N, C-alpha and C positions, 0 to 999 in steps of 0.2 A: 428646439427639439431635434435630437439626432435620429436620423432614419437609417443609419448604417447597421451593420451586423452587431450582435451582442457578444459574439465569440471573438477570442483573441486571434490575431492575424495568423499565427502559426497553425491554427486548426484548418484554415482555408485551403491548404495544399494537401490535406488528407483526402482519402477516398470518401465518397458519400457514406458508405457503410461505417467507416471509422468515425466520421462526424456524428452519425446517428447514435452510435454506441456512446460517445461522449455525452450527448444530450440525454440519453436514457437514464443517466445516473445523477442528473442535476438535483432532482428532488431528494429530500430525505425520505426515509421509509414512512409510508402512510400508516397511521394508527399508532405511531410512537409519540410520546410526549415531546413538546417543543425543546426541552432541555435534556433529552435522552443522550446518553454518553456516546452515541455514534455521530451526533451532529457536529461537533467541532471538526472532525475529519472531513465531513461533507462540505463544510464551509471552506476549508482549505482547498479541497478539490475544486469547488466552484471558482475560487480565486485563480486557479491554475488554467482555467479554460474560458472564463467569461470576462468581459470588461465590466468595471464598476459602473452601475447605472447612473450614479450621481455625478461622476466626473469623466466618464468615458475612457478610463485608462485601465491597464492591467495592474492588478495588485499582486505583485510577485513576492511579497513578504507576508508570511502568515500573521504577523503581529502589527503590521502597519495600520494606522487608523483609516477609517473609511469603509465603505461597502455596505453600510446599513446592517440590518439583521440577517439578510440573505447571504451576503458575501463578507460579513464583518470579520474582525480579527479572530484568530484562533482562541486567544485568551488574553486577558489583560494582566499585566504584571501587578502583583499585589504590592501594597505599600511596604511590606517587609522585604520583598524581593528587591524593590527599588532602592531601599536603604542599604541592603547588602551590596547591590551593584555599585552604589555611590561610594561605599567604603573601599571596594576593590578598585574602582576607577581612580580614587585618590592615591592609591598605591601603585597605579600604573598597570593593574592586572584586570581591568574591567572587561576587556574584549574576551579573554578566556572565560570569565564567569558568564557573561551574557551568551556566549556560544554554547557553553555547557547547559545553561538554563533552557535555551531555545531547543537544543537537541533533546533534552529530557522531556520538554513539553510535547514535541512532535512524537517522541517515543510513547508517551502516555496516551496521546490521542490515538495512535496506532494500536496500542495494547487495549485501550477501551473499546475500540471498534472490534478487534478480534474477540475480546471477552464477551461482547454483546451479540455475536453472530448467531447464537442459539435463540436469541429473542427475536431476531429479524427473519422474515421469510427468505427461504433459499432463492426465490426468484429475484428479490431485491439485491441480495448480496452477490448473486451471479452477475447482474447488470453492473454493479459497482466494481466487481473484480475485473470484468472485461474492460470497463472504462479506464480504470487505473492502469491496466495493461497498456492501453493506447498511450496514455500520458507517460508511462514508464519507458516507452520506446521512442516516442515522438516529440516530447516537449523540448524546446531549444535550450533550456537552462539545465546544465548537467546535474546540479544538486537537486533540483526539483525532479528531474527524470529519475535519478538514482533513488530518491526517497520513495516515489510511487512504484518503481520496479521492485524494490525490496519488499514493499507491502504486498504487491501482486504475488510475488514468490511465496511469501508467508501464507497468503490465502489459498494458493494452489496446493501447497504442502499440507495445510490443515484439512484439505479434502482428499489427501493421500493420492494426488495425481502429480503430473509433471507440467512445468510451464511450457508454453509455446515459445519458440524462437520468434524473433521479429519477422523473419521471412515467412514462417508459418502463419503468423497473425496477418501479415500483409496479403497472403494468398487467400486466407479465409474471408477477410474483410476487404477484398480488392474490387468490389463492384462487379464481380463475375458470378452469376447465379450458379453455374456448375461447380466452381470452386467452393462456394459457400455450402451448397447442398452436400458436397463430398464429405464435409466435416460434421454434418448434422445428423440427427436421427430421422428416420423415415417420417415420423409424425410432423417434423418441421416442413416437410415438402407437400403436405396435404393442404388443399384450399379450405378455408373456413366457410 
């Protein structure tokens, strides 16, 4: 039995507030069906910050096997897609095909999430938006970082607002109560 952290090593150097933001978005939205169209993107998000519970490694590929139902692959390749891939591979063009297929699947997952945002509570989508902002600025893998940053910008623009810079996010989520309060509404500063 492993008694170490469940989060990937890169998260351990973040501020406590940034780590908490990452953890706040791990769950899918309550009240939504298990196969709701926002879930594939949430699984990919989990793969970007958590270690796989079954083997204790980071799953940095959205389609790699493993992870169970919580951090499982984004999507399985259909038999038709595999046959097409094999035909392209035989002609020496498989890499381009698989790259295009993977990009289109990630794009579809992003589009599905964006299309479902009216079905999801604003509270949930805001937690998810702030979490992917952290991944979009802090993940060590450039491609993963760019994917999440692009989606963060999409979400911010869908709200007709502007994205924070990394420095602004670091200040707001830098474990300094005064900096955090400066960016919040007065209702955030009231005790419950």
